[in-house]
C-alpha positions in Angstrom: 25.3 12.4 13.9 25.4 10.1 11.0 24.0 6.5 10.6 23.5 4.1 7.6 20.6 4.1 5.2 18.7 0.9 5.5 17.9 1.0 1.8 21.2 1.8 0.1 23.6 1.6 3.0 25.1 5.2 2.3 25.8 7.4 5.1 22.8 9.4 6.3 22.6 12.5 8.6 20.2 13.7 11.2 18.3 16.6 9.7 15.7 17.6 12.4 13.8 16.3 15.5 10.1 16.3 16.1 7.9 15.2 19.1 6.3 12.0 18.5 3.0 10.9 20.3 3.2 14.3 22.0 6.0 12.8 24.4 9.0 11.5 22.6 11.6 13.8 21.0 12.6 11.8 17.8 15.5 12.3 15.4 14.9 12.0 11.6 17.7 11.0 9.2 18.0 11.7 5.7 20.0 9.8 3.0 21.2 12.1 0.2 22.0 9.2 -2.1 18.6 7.6 -2.4 16.3 10.1 -0.7 15.0 8.0 2.1 14.1 9.9 5.3 13.4 7.8 8.3 12.9 8.3 12.0 15.5 6.9 14.5 14.7 3.3 15.5 11.0 3.5 16.4 10.9 2.2 19.9 7.3 3.6 20.3 5.6 1.5 17.8 3.7 -0.8 20.2 2.3 2.4 21.8 1.4 3.9 18.4 -0.4 0.7 17.4 -2.5 0.3 20.5 -5.3 0.8 17.9 -4.4 -0.5 14.4 -6.3 2.2 12.7 -5.5 5.7 14.1 -8.3 7.7 15.4 -6.9 10.7 13.4 -7.4 8.8 10.1 -10.6 10.4 9.2 -10.0 10.0 5.4 -9.8 6.2 5.4 -13.3 5.6 3.8 -12.8 8.4 1.3 -9.4 7.2 0.4 -10.4 3.7 -0.1 -13.3 4.8 -2.5 -10.7 6.8 -4.5 -8.0 4.0 -4.6 -10.7 1.4 -5.6 -11.7 3.7 -8.7 -8.1 4.2 -9.7 -7.0 0.6 -9.3 -10.1 -0.8 -11.1 -9.0 1.2 -14.2 -5.4 0.1 -13.9 -6.2 -3.5 -13.4 -8.9 -3.6 -16.2 -6.8 -2.2 -18.8 -3.3 -3.4 -17.8 -3.7 -6.7 -16.0 -5.7 -10.0 -16.2 -9.3 -9.2 -15.4 -9.9 -12.7 -14.3 -6.6 -12.8 -12.2 -6.1 -13.2 -8.5 -5.1 -10.3 -6.5 -4.1 -9.8 -2.7 -4.5 -6.7 -0.6 -1.6 -6.9 1.9 -2.0 -4.9 5.1 -5.6 -4.7 4.1 -7.0 -3.3 7.3 -10.5 -4.2 7.9 -11.0 -5.5 4.4 -12.8 -2.4 2.8 -10.6 -2.2 -0.2 -10.8 -5.8 -1.0 -14.5 -5.8 -0.7 -14.9 -2.7 -3.0 -12.7 -4.5 -5.6 -14.7 -7.8 -5.3 -17.8 -5.6 -5.8 -16.5 -4.5 -9.1 -15.6 -8.0 -10.2 -11.9 -8.5 -9.3 -11.0 -11.6 -7.6 -9.4 -10.0 -4.5 -8.2 -11.5 -1.3 -7.1 -10.0 1.9 -4.4 -10.3 4.5 -3.6 -8.2 7.5 -2.1 -9.8 10.9 -2.9 -6.7 12.8 -6.4 -6.0 11.8 -9.8 -7.9 12.1 -11.2 -8.7 8.6 -14.7 -7.2 8.8 -15.6 -6.6 5.0 -13.9 -9.4 3.2 -14.6 -12.4 5.4 -14.3 -15.7 3.6 -11.6 -14.3 1.2 -8.6 -14.4 3.5 -5.3 -15.0 1.8 -5.3 -18.6 3.1 -8.3 -19.3 0.8 -6.2 -19.2 -2.4 -2.8 -20.1 -3.5 0.1 -18.2 -5.2 0.8 -17.0 -7.7 -1.1 -13.6 -7.4 -1.3 -11.4 -10.6 -0.6 -8.3 -8.3 -0.3 -7.3 -4.7 -1.6 -4.1 -3.4 -0.4 -2.3 -0.2 -1.9 1.0 0.2 -0.7 3.5 2.7 1.7 0.8 4.0 5.3 1.8 3.2 5.4 4.8 5.4 4.8 2.5 8.4 7.7 0.4 7.6 11.2 0.8 9.6 12.8 -1.4 6.9 10.9 -1.5 3.7 13.1 -3.5 1.3 12.8 -6.9 3.1 9.1 -6.4 3.7 8.6 -5.9 -0.2 10.9 -8.6 -1.2 9.5 -11.1 1.1 5.9 -10.0 0.4 6.4 -10.7 -3.4 8.4 -13.9 -2.9 5.8 -15.5 -0.6 3.0 -14.8 -3.0 5.0 -15.7 -6.3 4.3 -12.2 -7.7 6.2 -9.5 -9.5 3.9 -6.7 -9.2 3.3 -4.3 -6.3 0.8 -1.6 -6.5 0.9 0.9 -3.6 0.5 4.4 -2.3 2.5 6.7 -0.4 3.0 10.5 -0.5 6.3 11.7 -1.8 8.5 14.8 -1.2 11.0 16.4 -3.6 14.3 18.1 -2.8 15.3 18.5 0.9 13.0 17.0 3.6 10.3 19.4 4.4 10.3 21.0 7.9 8.2 19.1 10.5 5.7 21.9 10.5 5.5 22.2 6.8 4.2 18.6 5.7 1.2 17.0 7.3 2.3 13.5 6.2 4.7 13.2 9.1 1.7 12.8 11.4 3.9 12.7 14.6 0.9 12.7 16.8 0.1 9.1 15.7 3.6 7.8 15.8 2.8 5.4 12.9 4.7 7.0 10.0 8.4 6.3 10.1 9.7 6.2 6.5 9.2 8.9 3.8 10.1 8.6 0.2 11.1 10.5 -3.0 10.5 9.1 -6.5 14.2 8.2 -6.6 13.9 6.2 -3.4 11.2 4.0 -5.0 13.3 3.6 -8.1 16.3 2.5 -6.0 13.8 0.0 -4.2 12.7 -1.2 -7.7 16.4 -1.6 -9.0 17.1 -3.8 -5.9 14.2 -6.1 -7.0 14.8 -5.8 -10.7 11.5 -4.1 -11.2 10.4 -1.0 -13.0 8.8 1.9 -11.2 5.6 3.6 -12.7 4.4 6.6 -10.4 1.7 9.1 -10.7 -0.3 11.2 -8.3 0.5 9.2 -5.1 -0.2 5.8 -6.7 3.0 3.6 -7.5 3.7 0.4 -9.2 6.8 -1.9 -9.2 6.6 -4.5 -11.8 8.3 -6.5 -14.4 5.2 -6.3 -16.6 5.5 -4.1 -19.8 3.1 -1.3 -19.1 2.5 1.9 -21.1 3.6 4.8 -18.8 1.2 7.2 -20.5 -1.7 4.9 -20.1 -0.8 4.3 -16.4 -0.7 8.1 -15.8 -4.0 8.5 -17.6 -5.7 5.7 -15.6 -4.6 7.0 -12.2 -5.8 10.4 -13.0 -8.8 11.7 -15.0 -9.0 8.5 -16.9 -9.8 6.6 -13.6 -13.5 7.8 -13.8 -13.9 6.3 -17.2 -11.8 3.2 -16.6 -13.7 2.5 -13.3 -17.1 3.0 -15.0 -16.2 0.8 -17.9 -15.0 -2.0 -15.5 -18.2 -1.9 -13.5 -20.2 -2.2 -16.8 -18.1 -4.9 -18.5 -17.2 -7.0 -15.4 -19.6 -9.2 -13.4 -19.7 -8.1 -9.8 -18.9 -10.8 -7.1 -21.2 -9.2 -4.5 -24.0 -11.7 -4.8 -21.9 -14.8 -5.6 -19.7 -14.0 -2.6 -23.0 -13.9 -0.5 -24.1 -17.3 -1.8 -20.5 -18.6 -1.0 -20.6 -17.4 2.5 -24.1 -18.6 3.1 -23.3 -22.0 1.6 -20.3 -22.3 3.6 -22.2 -21.6 6.8 -24.8 -24.2 5.9 -22.0 -26.9 5.4 -20.5 -26.0 8.8 -23.9 -26.5 10.4 -24.5 -29.9 8.7 
């Protein structure tokens, strides 16, 4: 059975099937031209997202702490430290809060989650353009990634997306051999190789930087070796340096929220 790839429109073939949500036998299709691997049209998503955050995602807090460290290093040394940033599909706002605690002016957006940790700093509280948009652990959830990324950048007048997703190389791994499929949750439906992300970047006229699960599509000139360093061992130094040199927004955010509450009460 063959269908058309949603990213490059080449012919793709069925490579295996797996049981999703412990009840649906689902076909997976692979595009040999761009390397994109996807499930069949995901009719089960409403069921999979009965809870926006999967119970099995026990690494959520640890992952956000790691991402905040690496992201702080990249933004401090490669971007405007006083710029405006948006965490798209930001979950309960943990990453936006962590980045504001360092001193970066981060905002939050997620139509499917309640903002618990970054209240008062929703996307509607600021205006485009954004210096960069982040979307961590998002692309694997998308049945059609290109229009999502294209619209996200256009809506926020931005030309940089920093994101994470696990990559595979060569032929698609067997269902039992790669944990990232997570078929029991039913939420991961698209899987990428580096060349897939390069194809995505080419369609947007953006260059790809990629290292250890952190990826960036941008038109900004960035030193690739520096990016690799800051997203690996250099993240500890970069994050520490940013925390020392920047002014945390933790207390000023507290004053902002308290002041806004008093104004509403008056």
